[in-house]
N, C-alpha and C positions, 0 to 999 in steps of 0.2 A: 692726932695730927690730921688736918684736912687733906683730902686727896687733891693732887695738882690737876689743873685743867689741861686737857689735851692742847697741843700747840695750835690747832686750827680752830679752836672753839670761839675765837674772837674775831674771825674774818680775816686773819692774816696768817700765812703759812711761813714759818721760819725756814730758810734754806739750809740744807745739810744739818738739820737739827739733831737727829739721832747720832750721826757720825761725829758731830762736834762735841756733843756731851760725852759720848763714849771715850773720846780721846782726852777730854778735859778732866773728868772726875776720876782721880786715882785713889783718893782717900775719902770715904763717905763721911768721916768726921772732920774733914778739912774746911778751910775757909776759901771761898771762891768769889770772883768778881765777874758779873755780866756787865761789861762796860757800855753796852749798847742795848738797853732793855727793849726798845721798840714796843711791841705789844705782848712781850713776855713769853713767847714760844720757847726760847732757850731756857729762860729762868725756870719755867714750870718743869721742864724736863730735868734740870739740875736738881731742883728740890725733890723730885721723885727718887733721885739717886743718893741723896744725902741721908745720913743717919740723924738721930736726935741731937747729937753734938755738932752737926754740920752747920755752916753759916754761909749765907749768900748776900752779898752787897751788890745792888744794881745801880747803874748810873744812866741818865739820859738827859740831854739838854732840851728836849721837846716837852713843853708842859702837858701836851695831850698824852704823851707816853707815861709821864709821871702820874697823871690822873687815872690812866688805865690800870696802873699797878695797884690801885686801891682794892681791886678785886682779889688780890692775893692776900689772904688772911693766914699768915704762917709766921710764927714767932722767930723762925730762923732767917727770915727775909726782911731786908730793908732797902728802900730806894732813895736816892738823892737826885735832886734837880741840878745837874751840873754836867759839864763836858768831861769826856774821858781824858783830856789833857790836864785835868785837875785830879787825877787818880790818887797821886801820893798825898795831896793835901786832904782829900776826902778820907783816905785810910787813917791818916793822923787824927782827924776829927773823931773817928770811931775807935781810936786806940788799937788799931790793927797794925801789926808789924809786917811779917812775911805772910804770903798767901800761897795756896796750893795750886791755883790756876786762875788765869784771866782769859776771858773770851771777848773778842772784838768782831762785831758783824758790821762792816764798814758801809757807809753810803746812805742813800735815801731809802726809806721803808715804803712798802706798798701803801699803807694808810696815808702817808704824806703825799705820795704821787696821786692817789685817787681822790684826795680832797682838793677840789678846784679852788678853794679859798686860800690855799697855801702857796699857789703859784709855781709849783715845781714842774708842771707838765704843760705841753702845748695842747693836750687833748681836750681840755675844757677851758673856756675863757674865764679868767678871774684876776684878782689883784696880783701884780708882779712882786711878790714878797720874797719867797725862797729861803727865808731864815728858818733854820732848824729850831732855834730858840726865839720864839715870837715875842719875848719880853724885852729883848735888847738888840742893839746893833742896827746897822743900815740895811734897808730893804734893797732888793735888786733894782727896783724902779729908781730909788734915790741914787744908787751908784751909777746906773746908766745915764742919769740926768747930769752927772758932773764929770765922769771919767774922760780923759783925753783920748784922741784917736790912737796914740801909741799904747796907752794902757789897755784899751779895749782890744786892740789887735793882739797884744801879748797874751792876755787872758784867754781869749777865744782860740788862739793858735796853740798855746801851750797846754791848757787844761781841757780843751775840746778836741784837740788834734784836727782842727778844721782848716783846710787849705785855702778857703775863701775868707779867712779872718779879716784881712785888710778891707775888702769891699763891704763886708758886714759892718765893720767899725765905722767906715765912712758914711754908710747909710744911717747908722744910729746918730751920728753927730749932725748930719744934714737934717734929720727929723727934729732934732733938738733946736737947731738954729732956726728952723721954720716955726718954732714955738708949738710943735706937736710931738713932745717927747713920748716915748713908749711908756705906757702905764699899766697895761694888762698883758697877760700871757698871749692873748690873741693878737695884740699889737706886735709883740716881739716875734711871734711865729710868722706872721704875714710879712714883716719887714725882712727877716732872714730869708724866707722863701723868695722874695723879690730880688734879693741881692746875689743869689746863687744862680748862675746860668742854667736854664732848663736843660740844655744838652748835657750838662754835667751830672744830672740826676739819673741814676739807674732805675729802670722800671722795677717796682716792688721793693725798692730799698727803703730805709728808714726815712722818716720825715726830715726834710732839709734843715729844720731848726733843732734837731735832737742834740747835735754836738754843741751848739751854742748854749742851749739850756743847761747842759751838763757843765760847761765851762763857767757860766755865770754862777751857778749854784755852788760849785767847788770854791770859787773865789769868795763869794759872800760869806760862806761858812768856814773859810780857811781850812778846808778839809785835809789837805795834804800836810800842812804844818801841824795840825792837831794830831794826825796819825803818827808823825815822826816823834812828837813829844810823848804820846801815849805808849808807843812801843818801848821807848827807853824807860819810862817810869814803871810800866807793867813788869818788864823783865828785871828791873832793879829790885822790885818787891817780891819776886818769886822766890820761894824757898828752894833749896836744891832738890831736884826731882819734880818741881812744879812745872806746869804746862802753860804755854802760850798758844792760843788757838785764834787765828785770824781769818775771817772770811771777807774777801773783796770781790768787786764786781766789774772793775775795769782795769786796764793795763797800768795806768798811772799808780793806782793804789797797790796793786800786786807787785809792781816793780820795787816800790819802797819796802814792802814787807820782805820780799825775796832778798834784797840787798842787805837789809838789817840782819836777817837770820844768817845769811852767808858770812857777813862780816864777823859775827861773833861765834859761828860754828867753825869757821876756817880762817882764823887770824893769820895763818901762814900764807894766805893768798892775797896779793895786792888787790885792793878794791878799785872800782872805776875812778880815775883821776888821781890815784895815789902812785907814788914812786915805789920801787922795789923794796922788799923787806930785808932785814939782816940775813946773811947767809948761814950763820951758825944756829943750829937747832936750839941750843940753850938760850939763845936770845929771843926766840919766838914766844909770843904770849900764848897761854893755854886757852882752849875754847871755853867760852862761858855759856854757850848754847849747843844743843845737839838737835839737828834737824831730824824730825821724825817722819813727817808725811806731807804729801801734796795730794789733795783729794778734789775730784770733780764730781758733780751730781750725775747720777746714773740716768739712763733713758727713761725709766718709769717716773722718777721725780721731775724730770724736765717736762714730760708730757702733762703731768698734773700741775706743774708750777713753772711756766715758761721763764720766769725771772731767774730760775736756777741755772739756766743754760750758760750764763757768763760767769757763774760763781767759781772762785778758786779758794780752797781752804788750805792754809799752811799751818803746820804744827811744829813746835819746838819745845825742847825740855831743858830746864835750867841745870847746869852742871854745878859741882861744888866749888868751882873756882870763884874767888871773891870778885865782886863787882863794885867799882868805886861808889861809895855812898849807899850800898845795898844794906837791907835789913836781913840778916841771916837767921 
């Protein structure tokens, strides 16, 4: 059996890699899913922990990530070019019922950010693409060229938590009406910077376009909708005692994960927007998940990998309580 390559061997350092795999792998002969392969840091560590009968299925919708997976030559490993919202369908294709663990490392990866041709960052000028799967779907430039002021404002406000969403949206439409639509990352960064009052920018703070770039990327890739689908499918496929491990990098993602785990670990508590639950204990549903851990990166990891600073890892374990449609 070939030795697995260390996580940093391919220029990308997976955040919370050791902690995630320690909490994920409970049975060396089990079947696991790395639903966000990236550059394989987590997958390589998982393979190191698996025995000869273990199995690892990886997913990624980025063709570059799938190509990078060719470097892993291990009969226990297979990767599929697909989104993690297609987790159940992919398991069905491979004849896999229940699994022992699912790992989700949410958001954009360092190689995607660092490649200026992908359009994820304002740091280098390039095509305004932002698609995680470059083989399908609308690019950021195409969406910005047609979206209404109301839609632009909503996306930038809700997904970027940007208080200047309205003036940014108006500036985008004005550029479009002047037949000068934004087409590159440099265009978008400059337009956003010009739409935000200089006095509102704190010295040394993040680039004024950071929140808008985040918002457009999340919208183009439907990241929050994909996450909600993946959480439900992953948990439905977990065997009793199986682990769900999710690493997120901003509050919107972490809020979805936290509420999902809380809703199934504490069904006796009303969730946001819900009315009160029945008063009789016998009428309360039993927990389908048990919350195990909330982990942040330590000082040493943050110093070596600044991206780890915002990471939050949540871990839950599947209980024996039946889940509608679950494979037990």
